[in-house]
N, C-alpha and C positions, 0 to 999 in steps of 0.2 A: 504494498499498498504504501503511496505517494505522500510525505510530510507536506502537513500542514503549510502554505506560505505565502506569502503579502507581493501583492508588488504597489509599493510603495513610489512618490514623489520627492526628491529634491525642496525642500520648502524655505531654508536655507541653510546658505554651505558661505562660512566666516575661518577666515585662518588665528586660530586665539594663538602661533609662535608662527613663526618661520618656517617651521616644521610638522606644523602640527594644526591640523584642522578639519574642524568643527562639523555636521553632517545635522542638520532634522528632515528627518523622516516623515512625509504622513500616504495617508493609504492613499491610491489614486481616486477608489471612488470613494473616497468623501467619509468611509465610515470613521472611527474612535477603537483604533492599535490600542488589543487590553492592558492592563497594568503587568507592570512587572518586580522578581522581588529584588533586591540590590546583588552582585553580580552575577548576574543571568547574561548570556550574551545570546548572538543573532549570526548568522551564515551568511552575508553576500554575494551574489551573483554581479561578479562583473564582466559584462560585453565588452574585451576590447575590439573589439568587428574582427580580432586576426581567433581568438581564440577565448571563454568565459572562463575566470578564474572565480575560486572560491573565497573567500575568509572570511574566519568568525573576527565579531571582535563585543567588546561588552559593550553594553548598554550606559549613558551615562546616569547621572540622576534626575535629570530630569521623564527621564522615560519612568520613574516610579509611578508614577501620576497615570503613565496610561497618554491616549490623546494620540499623540503623535513621540517616536524614541528619536534617541542621537545617538549619536555614535565618533567618536573622535578618532580619528586617522593620522597614525605618526607615518611622515617621507622615509622609507630606509634607503640603503645607499646602494645593498642590495635586492631592493623590492624586486621580484618574479613579475610585476608589472601591474599587481593592484594596488599599492598601496601609489605609485606612479600615474596612474589611467586619473584615481581618486584627488592628488594633485594639479593636477595637470587640465585636464578636459574633461573633467567632469564638474554638469554645470548647476545652479538652479532653473527647476523644471523637468532635468533628469530623469529617469526611473528606474529603478531599480527592481531586482527582489530578492524578498528577504525567506533565512526558513520561521516558522515556529521562535520565539525564543524557551531557552535552555538552560538551566543553571545547575551546576558542579559546586559553587561555590559561595555556597548560600550565608549567612551569616546567626549563626546560632542563638536562638533567641533568647535556648536558660545559662546562658553564659555571663559570669557577675560583672564583669571586665574584658571588652575588648583591646587590644595592642592591633592595631590597623598599620603597613609596614607599606611604603610606592617607592619605586626606584620608576622616574622616567615616566613613558606611558601607560606602565604601569598602576597610574593614581586612575582612570576611569571607572573599574570596579570599586574601586579604594576608597574612592568620593560617595560612589556608590554607598558602598555599606558604609558613608558615615552619614549619609545625610539620611538613612534610615534608621539606622544606632540612632541617633540624632530626637526624631519625629518620636523615636519609640520610649524616648526621655531615661535612657541606658547608659551605660558610664562605657565612655572610650578616646583613648590620645591616638592621634593622626605621626605621624614622622616621613614625614616626605624630603626625597633624598632625588635634589636636580643636579645636573651641570652648574645651568647660573639663575638667576629668577628669571629672565629673559628667557630663558629655554623651559621653566617651567611652565605646564599648560597648568592652568586652572591656580594657580599659587594667589593670586588676589583674591577669586571670592570664598578661595575655600579661606581664607582669615578675616574675611566680613564674617561668613557665618559661623566658625568657631571657633574662635577669637582666640586663647593659651590650649587650647582643644588641639595646636597643629604644631608642629617642631617641623620643621621648615630645616631641609641642611642642604650648602649653595654647595658645588664644587669651587668654582671659579674666587669662593673668601676662605678655601682649605678648611669646610668644616661638614664631616665624614660622620656621618650615620655612624654609634656604637652599640650594637643590639646589645653587647656584653652587658649594659650598662642600662640599659633599657627593661629587658631579662628578670634579674632580680627584684623582689619583695613585692611582687603581681601580689594578687586576689590570690587564693585559695579557687579555681575554677574560671580561672583568668582566659582565654581563647585569646588568638596567638594567628591573621589575617598578611598575607603573606605577596603579593603580583611586582615583577618587575624585570633584570631583565638574567635568564636563568644563573649566571654565576651567583647572582645576588638572593633570589631564592635558595639557592643551598645551603649558600652562608648563612644568614640565618637560621635556616632550618637546625644546621649541622649546630649551632650559638644556642639555640633552644632546646636541644637534646643534652647537648652536652647541659646546656642548664642544669639536666631535670625533668622536663616540659615532657607528657607526656606525646603519642604520636595522635592522641584523639582530640588533644586542644588547637594542633595543628594545622593549619589552613593554608595552601597555595594555589594561587591560580597562573597555567602559563598556557601562553598561545603561540608556540611558534609559527611564524612557515614552513612548510616539509622544503627545509635545501635539496639542491640538487647534486646534481652529480653523473655518473655516466649512465647512458643511454641502455637497457637492455629489452626481450624481448618479455614475455608477458603474455599465458596461457592461461584461460582462463576454464577446468576440466570439465563443469558439466554446462555451463553456459556456450562448449566448446567454438571461445573465440579467440581469436591470437592478438594483440596489438603491442607497437613498443610502446616502452616507459621512457618520453626524454627526460631529458637534462633535466628541463625547469619547469619538475611536472614532476604531482609523486604518483603513484599507484592508483588511489581513486581517480585521481583524476581521469590516470586516460583511461582506467575502465568507465567511468562518467561520460567519456565523451565515444565510445562506441554505442553507445544507448540500453549499455547495463544497469541494473540497478546494482546497491550494492551497500549496507546500514551503515550509517555515521550517524554522529549529532556533534562532536566538540572538534574534526577536524584536527585538533593537538596532536595528539600522543594521548590524552589523557581520563577520557572518558572511558574505553572500553568497546564501548557500542560493536566499531570497526576491526574488529579481531578475526583474521581470516586465515583457516591451514592452511596451510604449509603444505603440497602433495607432490614436492619436491621442487630441489635450491640447487641449478647446473652452477651453481657462487656464492660465497656467501652473505647469509641475513644481514644488511647492514639496522638493528634499532633505532630508533633516535625515541622511543615512544619513552611516555613516564609511566603508564600502566602494569607493563610484565613483571614479572621478578626476571636477576640474574638466573635462578635455574630452567626457567622456562626459555629466555631466552636461549641460554644454552643448550636444552634442548632442541632448537630448531625446527619448532611445527607448528608455532603461531605466528606470525608480523602484524603491525598494528600498519593499512591498508594505508591510514591516511596524512603519516609522512617517512613512516621505515621504507627501505629499500634493498636491494638486492648488487652488489660487488659480483657480478658474475655475468655468464652469458644471458640466462633462463630463467623464468620463476613459475612456475608451476602452480594455483591457486584448487579448494576446494572450492570454487563457486563459480 
Protein backbone atom coordinates (compact mmCIF):
# COMPACT_ATOMS: atom_id res chain seq x y z
CA UNK A 1 0.00 0.00 0.00
CA UNK A 2 1.37 3.40 -0.99
CA UNK A 3 2.16 5.70 1.93
CA UNK A 4 0.10 8.85 2.44
CA UNK A 5 1.57 11.89 0.69
CA UNK A 6 0.73 15.57 0.45
CA UNK A 7 1.13 17.85 -2.54
CA UNK A 8 2.20 21.21 -1.15
CA UNK A 9 3.02 24.68 -2.41
CA UNK A 10 5.95 26.80 -1.22
CA UNK A 11 4.20 29.82 0.31
CA UNK A 12 7.35 31.39 1.77
CA UNK A 13 11.07 30.91 1.13
CA UNK A 14 13.53 32.82 3.28
CA UNK A 15 17.30 32.73 3.78
CA UNK A 16 17.67 32.71 7.57
CA UNK A 17 21.47 32.48 7.24
CA UNK A 18 23.74 32.43 4.17
CA UNK A 19 23.58 28.60 4.22
CA UNK A 20 20.11 27.85 5.64
CA UNK A 21 16.86 28.41 3.78
CA UNK A 22 13.48 28.17 5.49
CA UNK A 23 10.48 26.93 3.52
CA UNK A 24 6.85 27.30 4.57
CA UNK A 25 4.70 24.68 2.88
CA UNK A 26 0.91 24.72 2.54
CA UNK A 27 -1.39 22.07 1.08
CA UNK A 28 -1.98 22.66 -2.61
CA UNK A 29 -5.71 21.98 -2.22
CA UNK A 30 -6.10 24.60 0.49
CA UNK A 31 -6.77 22.18 3.35
CA UNK A 32 -4.94 22.40 6.67
CA UNK A 33 -2.00 20.06 7.21
CA UNK A 34 -2.36 18.12 10.49
CA UNK A 35 -0.43 19.10 13.64
CA UNK A 36 2.77 17.22 14.44
CA UNK A 37 4.74 16.44 17.58
CA UNK A 38 8.24 17.78 18.15
CA UNK A 39 10.92 15.61 16.55
CA UNK A 40 8.74 14.65 13.57
CA UNK A 41 10.14 14.65 10.05
CA UNK A 42 8.83 14.46 6.51
CA UNK A 43 10.41 13.11 3.34
CA UNK A 44 10.47 15.72 0.58
CA UNK A 45 10.45 14.53 -3.04
CA UNK A 46 12.52 16.92 -5.16
CA UNK A 47 12.22 16.63 -8.95
CA UNK A 48 15.34 18.30 -10.32
CA UNK A 49 14.41 17.59 -13.93
CA UNK A 50 17.13 14.98 -14.19
CA UNK A 51 16.08 12.77 -11.29
CA UNK A 52 13.85 12.63 -8.22
CA UNK A 53 15.69 13.01 -4.91
CA UNK A 54 13.94 12.17 -1.66
CA UNK A 55 15.40 13.73 1.48
CA UNK A 56 14.16 13.65 5.07
CA UNK A 57 13.84 17.00 6.87
CA UNK A 58 12.79 17.68 10.45
CA UNK A 59 9.74 19.89 10.86
CA UNK A 60 10.35 23.15 12.68
CA UNK A 61 8.48 24.49 15.69
CA UNK A 62 5.77 26.38 13.72
CA UNK A 63 4.63 23.01 12.34
CA UNK A 64 3.48 21.88 15.79
CA UNK A 65 0.17 23.72 15.45
CA UNK A 66 -0.53 22.34 11.99
CA UNK A 67 -2.09 24.20 9.10
CA UNK A 68 1.27 24.53 7.34
CA UNK A 69 4.67 22.88 7.71
CA UNK A 70 8.10 24.48 7.83
CA UNK A 71 11.51 22.99 7.15
CA UNK A 72 15.01 24.48 7.29
CA UNK A 73 17.43 23.25 4.63
CA UNK A 74 21.21 23.52 4.93
CA UNK A 75 23.12 24.14 1.68
CA UNK A 76 25.79 21.44 1.84
CA UNK A 77 28.89 21.45 -0.37
CA UNK A 78 28.59 17.69 -0.81
CA UNK A 79 24.95 17.97 -1.88
CA UNK A 80 23.73 15.23 -4.23
CA UNK A 81 21.45 17.84 -5.77
CA UNK A 82 18.60 18.17 -3.25
CA UNK A 83 19.81 21.03 -1.09
CA UNK A 84 21.38 22.76 -4.08
CA UNK A 85 18.04 22.63 -5.91
CA UNK A 86 16.15 24.01 -2.91
CA UNK A 87 18.61 26.88 -2.46
CA UNK A 88 19.17 27.78 -6.09
CA UNK A 89 16.07 26.84 -8.06
CA UNK A 90 13.06 26.42 -5.80
CA UNK A 91 10.79 29.49 -5.73
CA UNK A 92 7.67 30.60 -3.90
CA UNK A 93 4.65 29.09 -5.63
CA UNK A 94 6.47 25.92 -6.69
CA UNK A 95 5.05 22.50 -5.77
CA UNK A 96 6.62 19.65 -3.82
CA UNK A 97 5.48 16.28 -2.53
CA UNK A 98 5.77 15.41 1.16
CA UNK A 99 5.33 12.12 2.98
CA UNK A 100 3.04 12.02 5.98
CA UNK A 101 5.17 13.00 9.01
CA UNK A 102 6.74 10.30 11.17
CA UNK A 103 8.46 10.68 14.53
CA UNK A 104 11.34 8.55 15.81
CA UNK A 105 12.68 11.33 18.06
CA UNK A 106 9.81 12.29 20.38
CA UNK A 107 9.90 14.16 23.66
CA UNK A 108 9.53 11.87 26.66
CA UNK A 109 6.73 13.61 28.54
CA UNK A 110 7.40 11.68 31.75
CA UNK A 111 10.90 13.11 32.13
CA UNK A 112 11.54 15.35 35.13
CA UNK A 113 13.94 17.52 33.15
CA UNK A 114 15.08 17.75 29.52
CA UNK A 115 18.62 18.53 28.33
CA UNK A 116 18.51 19.55 24.65
CA UNK A 117 21.78 19.67 22.69
CA UNK A 118 22.09 20.86 19.09
CA UNK A 119 24.89 21.56 16.66
CA UNK A 120 24.39 23.50 13.43
CA UNK A 121 21.27 22.54 11.47
CA UNK A 122 20.54 19.98 14.20
CA UNK A 123 18.71 22.84 15.90
CA UNK A 124 15.68 22.15 13.67
CA UNK A 125 14.13 19.28 15.69
CA UNK A 126 15.71 20.44 18.96
CA UNK A 127 14.08 23.88 18.73
CA UNK A 128 10.73 22.20 18.08
CA UNK A 129 11.30 20.11 21.21
CA UNK A 130 12.10 23.19 23.23
CA UNK A 131 8.86 24.80 22.04
CA UNK A 132 6.77 21.73 22.88
CA UNK A 133 8.33 21.39 26.34
CA UNK A 134 7.91 25.14 26.93
CA UNK A 135 4.21 24.93 26.08
CA UNK A 136 3.86 22.00 28.48
CA UNK A 137 5.41 24.08 31.26
CA UNK A 138 8.06 21.42 31.84
CA UNK A 139 11.69 21.90 32.88
CA UNK A 140 14.40 22.07 30.20
CA UNK A 141 17.68 23.63 29.10
CA UNK A 142 18.88 24.14 25.53
CA UNK A 143 22.55 24.00 24.49
CA UNK A 144 23.28 25.15 20.93
CA UNK A 145 26.73 25.08 19.30
CA UNK A 146 27.28 27.18 16.14
CA UNK A 147 30.26 28.27 14.06
CA UNK A 148 29.27 31.90 14.47
CA UNK A 149 26.22 33.89 15.51
CA UNK A 150 25.90 34.81 11.82
CA UNK A 151 25.71 31.14 10.78
CA UNK A 152 23.48 29.92 13.60
CA UNK A 153 19.88 29.44 12.47
CA UNK A 154 17.21 31.00 14.68
CA UNK A 155 19.62 32.27 17.38
CA UNK A 156 17.73 35.52 17.97
CA UNK A 157 14.33 33.85 17.97
CA UNK A 158 15.47 31.21 20.46
CA UNK A 159 17.01 33.80 22.79
CA UNK A 160 13.85 35.90 22.70
CA UNK A 161 11.61 32.90 23.31
CA UNK A 162 13.54 30.95 25.94
CA UNK A 163 15.81 33.50 27.61
CA UNK A 164 18.18 31.99 30.15
CA UNK A 165 17.23 28.45 29.17
CA UNK A 166 19.30 28.91 26.00
CA UNK A 167 23.06 28.41 26.24
CA UNK A 168 24.78 29.45 23.00
CA UNK A 169 28.33 28.37 22.14
CA UNK A 170 29.97 30.31 19.32
CA UNK A 171 33.04 28.80 17.67
CA UNK A 172 34.40 32.12 16.39
CA UNK A 173 34.51 33.34 20.00
CA UNK A 174 36.38 30.18 21.03
CA UNK A 175 33.38 28.97 23.00
CA UNK A 176 33.06 25.20 23.19
CA UNK A 177 30.18 23.05 24.33
CA UNK A 178 31.53 21.10 27.30
CA UNK A 179 28.99 18.34 27.75
CA UNK A 180 30.91 16.97 30.74
CA UNK A 181 30.00 20.15 32.61
CA UNK A 182 26.32 19.84 31.67
CA UNK A 183 25.72 16.19 32.51
CA UNK A 184 26.53 15.97 36.25
CA UNK A 185 24.07 16.86 38.96
CA UNK A 186 21.01 16.56 36.76
CA UNK A 187 17.88 15.39 38.59
CA UNK A 188 17.01 11.72 38.48
CA UNK A 189 14.71 11.14 35.51
CA UNK A 190 16.40 13.66 33.21
CA UNK A 191 16.42 12.85 29.49
CA UNK A 192 19.06 13.98 27.00
CA UNK A 193 18.33 14.74 23.34
CA UNK A 194 21.03 15.51 20.75
CA UNK A 195 21.04 16.33 17.05
CA UNK A 196 23.84 17.67 14.87
CA UNK A 197 26.98 16.48 13.12
CA UNK A 198 27.65 12.77 13.54
CA UNK A 199 30.90 13.27 15.46
CA UNK A 200 29.19 15.61 17.91
CA UNK A 201 26.32 13.17 18.47
CA UNK A 202 28.68 10.29 19.17
CA UNK A 203 30.82 12.41 21.52
CA UNK A 204 27.79 13.61 23.50
CA UNK A 205 26.38 10.10 23.83
CA UNK A 206 29.76 8.67 24.82
CA UNK A 207 30.18 11.33 27.52
CA UNK A 208 26.69 10.63 28.82
CA UNK A 209 27.28 6.89 29.00
CA UNK A 210 30.63 7.44 30.71
CA UNK A 211 28.81 9.58 33.28
CA UNK A 212 26.45 6.68 34.00
CA UNK A 213 23.37 7.79 32.07
CA UNK A 214 21.11 4.85 31.11
CA UNK A 215 20.58 4.31 27.38
CA UNK A 216 16.82 4.64 27.88
CA UNK A 217 17.35 8.31 28.75
CA UNK A 218 19.51 9.11 25.73
CA UNK A 219 17.95 10.14 22.42
CA UNK A 220 19.61 11.13 19.14
CA UNK A 221 18.40 12.12 15.70
CA UNK A 222 20.52 11.37 12.64
CA UNK A 223 19.52 12.36 9.15
CA UNK A 224 22.48 11.94 6.86
CA UNK A 225 22.02 11.91 3.12
CA UNK A 226 23.36 8.64 1.73
CA UNK A 227 26.97 9.06 0.70
CA UNK A 228 27.99 7.90 -2.74
CA UNK A 229 30.46 5.27 -3.88
CA UNK A 230 31.39 3.14 -6.83
CA UNK A 231 28.44 1.94 -8.96
CA UNK A 232 27.40 -1.72 -8.66
CA UNK A 233 24.78 -4.07 -10.08
CA UNK A 234 21.63 -4.83 -8.11
CA UNK A 235 19.26 -7.73 -8.70
CA UNK A 236 15.90 -8.02 -6.94
CA UNK A 237 15.20 -11.74 -6.60
CA UNK A 238 11.45 -11.70 -6.02
CA UNK A 239 10.74 -8.85 -8.44
CA UNK A 240 13.12 -10.30 -11.05
CA UNK A 241 14.43 -6.82 -11.85
CA UNK A 242 17.96 -5.56 -12.36
CA UNK A 243 19.36 -2.05 -12.02
CA UNK A 244 22.71 -0.34 -11.62
CA UNK A 245 23.06 1.65 -8.40
CA UNK A 246 24.73 4.87 -9.45
CA UNK A 247 27.63 6.58 -7.73
CA UNK A 248 25.42 9.30 -6.26
CA UNK A 249 22.24 7.41 -5.39
CA UNK A 250 21.22 4.96 -2.69
CA UNK A 251 20.04 1.39 -3.19
CA UNK A 252 16.55 2.54 -2.22
CA UNK A 253 16.61 5.34 -4.79
CA UNK A 254 17.75 2.95 -7.53
CA UNK A 255 14.91 0.58 -6.64
CA UNK A 256 12.39 3.42 -6.74
CA UNK A 257 13.79 4.60 -10.08
CA UNK A 258 12.69 1.35 -11.75
CA UNK A 259 9.23 1.49 -10.19
CA UNK A 260 9.63 -1.13 -7.45
CA UNK A 261 8.22 -0.19 -4.05
CA UNK A 262 10.30 -0.95 -0.97
CA UNK A 263 9.45 -0.28 2.69
CA UNK A 264 11.06 2.85 4.16
CA UNK A 265 10.39 5.71 6.55
CA UNK A 266 13.36 7.77 7.76
CA UNK A 267 15.71 7.34 4.76
CA UNK A 268 18.56 7.94 7.18
CA UNK A 269 19.46 4.47 8.43
CA UNK A 270 17.88 4.90 11.86
CA UNK A 271 14.36 3.49 11.95
CA UNK A 272 14.89 -0.05 10.64
CA UNK A 273 11.88 0.02 8.32
CA UNK A 274 13.92 -0.63 5.15
CA UNK A 275 15.89 -3.62 6.48
CA UNK A 276 16.19 -6.10 3.62
CA UNK A 277 17.47 -9.67 3.43
CA UNK A 278 20.64 -10.20 1.40
CA UNK A 279 20.50 -13.23 -0.91
CA UNK A 280 24.02 -12.82 -2.28
CA UNK A 281 26.79 -10.23 -2.25
CA UNK A 282 29.65 -10.35 -4.71
CA UNK A 283 31.73 -7.97 -2.66
CA UNK A 284 31.65 -6.40 0.80
CA UNK A 285 28.56 -4.83 2.33
CA UNK A 286 29.26 -1.21 3.26
CA UNK A 287 26.99 -0.70 6.28
CA UNK A 288 26.29 2.96 7.03
CA UNK A 289 23.19 2.68 9.21
CA UNK A 290 22.58 3.22 12.93
CA UNK A 291 20.21 0.30 13.36
CA UNK A 292 22.01 -3.02 12.85
CA UNK A 293 24.22 -4.34 15.62
CA UNK A 294 27.87 -5.17 15.02
CA UNK A 295 27.00 -8.88 15.05
CA UNK A 296 24.23 -8.37 12.49
CA UNK A 297 26.59 -6.44 10.24
CA UNK A 298 29.21 -9.17 10.49
CA UNK A 299 26.62 -11.82 9.61
CA UNK A 300 25.93 -10.03 6.32
CA UNK A 301 22.37 -11.33 6.13
CA UNK A 302 20.61 -7.95 6.09
CA UNK A 303 21.25 -4.44 4.83
CA UNK A 304 19.58 -1.06 5.30
CA UNK A 305 18.91 -0.06 1.71
CA UNK A 306 18.34 3.65 2.40
CA UNK A 307 22.00 4.38 3.23
CA UNK A 308 24.20 1.27 2.87
CA UNK A 309 25.97 0.10 -0.28
CA UNK A 310 28.13 -2.65 -1.72
CA UNK A 311 31.85 -2.45 -2.38
CA UNK A 312 31.94 -4.95 -5.17
CA UNK A 313 30.26 -6.13 -8.35
CA UNK A 314 26.73 -7.34 -7.61
CA UNK A 315 24.22 -7.35 -4.76
CA UNK A 316 21.19 -9.65 -4.78
CA UNK A 317 18.33 -8.72 -2.46
CA UNK A 318 15.24 -10.65 -1.41
CA UNK A 319 12.87 -8.00 -2.69
